[in-house]
Structure formats: C-alpha cells, structure tokens
C-alpha positions in Angstrom: 24.4 -36.2 7.7 23.9 -33.9 4.8 20.9 -31.7 4.5 17.8 -32.2 2.4 17.2 -29.2 0.1 14.5 -27.3 -1.7 16.0 -25.3 -4.5 14.1 -22.2 -5.5 15.1 -20.2 -8.6 13.0 -19.1 -11.6 15.6 -20.5 -14.1 15.2 -24.2 -14.8 18.8 -24.6 -16.1 20.2 -23.0 -12.9 18.1 -25.3 -10.7 19.3 -28.3 -12.7 22.9 -27.3 -12.3 22.5 -26.6 -8.6 20.9 -30.0 -8.1 23.8 -31.8 -9.9 26.4 -29.8 -8.0 25.0 -30.3 -4.6 23.9 -33.9 -5.1 27.4 -34.7 -6.2 28.6 -33.2 -2.9 26.2 -35.4 -0.8 23.2 -33.3 -0.4 19.7 -34.6 -1.2 17.5 -32.2 -3.3 13.9 -33.1 -2.5 12.3 -30.5 -4.7 12.5 -27.5 -6.9 10.4 -24.4 -7.2 10.3 -21.6 -9.7 8.3 -19.0 -7.8 8.0 -17.7 -4.2 4.4 -19.0 -3.9 5.5 -22.5 -5.1 8.4 -22.4 -2.7 6.1 -21.8 0.3 3.8 -24.6 -0.6 6.6 -27.1 -1.3 8.5 -26.2 1.8 5.4 -27.0 3.9 4.8 -30.3 2.0 8.4 -31.5 1.6 9.8 -30.3 5.0 13.4 -29.9 3.7 16.2 -29.1 6.1 17.2 -26.2 3.9 15.5 -23.9 1.4 18.1 -22.5 -1.0 16.2 -19.4 -2.2 16.9 -17.0 -5.0 16.4 -13.3 -4.0 14.8 -12.4 -7.4 11.7 -14.4 -8.2 8.8 -13.5 -10.6 6.2 -13.1 -7.9 7.4 -12.7 -4.3 11.0 -11.8 -3.7 13.2 -14.2 -1.6 13.1 -11.8 1.4 9.3 -12.1 1.5 9.4 -15.8 1.2 12.1 -16.0 4.0 9.9 -13.9 6.3 6.9 -16.2 5.7 8.9 -19.4 6.3 10.6 -17.8 9.3 7.1 -17.5 11.0 6.6 -21.2 11.0 7.2 -23.4 14.0 10.4 -25.3 13.5 11.1 -23.7 10.1 13.7 -25.0 7.6 17.0 -23.1 7.4 16.8 -20.5 4.6 19.9 -19.6 2.6 19.5 -16.8 0.1 21.3 -16.8 -3.2 21.7 -14.2 -6.0 23.7 -13.3 -9.0 24.4 -10.0 -7.2 26.9 -9.8 -4.4 25.7 -9.2 -0.8 26.3 -5.4 -0.7 23.4 -5.0 -3.2 21.1 -6.3 -0.5 22.9 -4.9 2.6 19.8 -3.5 4.4 17.5 -6.5 3.6 20.2 -9.0 4.7 20.5 -7.3 8.1 16.8 -7.9 8.8 16.0 -11.2 7.1 15.4 -14.4 9.1 17.5 -16.2 6.5 20.6 -18.0 7.9 22.9 -16.5 5.3 23.6 -15.4 1.8 25.8 -17.0 -1.0 26.4 -15.3 -4.3 25.5 -17.8 -7.1 29.0 -17.7 -8.5 30.3 -18.9 -5.1 27.7 -21.5 -4.4 29.2 -24.9 -3.5 28.6 -27.7 -1.1 31.4 -26.3 1.1 29.9 -22.8 1.2 26.4 -24.2 1.9 27.7 -26.6 4.7 29.5 -23.7 6.4 26.1 -21.9 6.8 23.9 -24.8 7.7 26.4 -26.7 9.8 26.0 -30.1 8.1 28.4 -32.9 8.9 29.2 -36.1 7.1 
C-alpha cells in the first residue's frame, strides 16, 4: 500500500507539482501546508503516514518541525526535502529525527518509496 502524504513547502506551485507527481505514482496526498506551524497542526489532524517537509520555511525550519513531530507517540515518517543538496545540511541531518533527505531535483515516487518502505 502506498503512503498517505502531507506536503509541506512554502511555494504553492511546487506543492502542486509534487502532488501531481506523487499521486500519478500511487501516493495519496491528504494535505498541503505552507509553513512549519501549519504543518504541525495538519499532521496532528490528518495523521498522514509521511510528512514530506521542506527544510526552508518562512517560520520554523524543517528541522524544528521534524523535532516537534518526532516527539509524538507514533509519529508519521518525516522526509526532508530541499533545493540544496545534503552536504549543505550535513550536521543537522546527522541529528534530525527525520527518516531521510531527498534533494528536490531528485524527488520521485521511487526515491520516496525507498525511504519510507512502501509497497504496492
């Protein structure tokens, strides 16, 4: 079964493109958020399997959001995304509770499934 997703990014066009890309690959996008605070609220309400979370948001950064979500009992899997490559966040990625990191230019259903271990 493919995962349900909450897509978090402050750019509406990117969220729309990610929704189309991942839904075409069998994922179910249950919501979208533009800020870290909105992501926390929607993740609590919608209970997605996965939160696809941009590192750079206008209020809280993705690492802070991941830490907050990681404190919950039975939290969703958090996968961080960014327009920058992983080396730009080396230290933060070593300590984040997020399951993994995907550069935005490499985001695909295959890349996401490899991190969240979804099956058909």
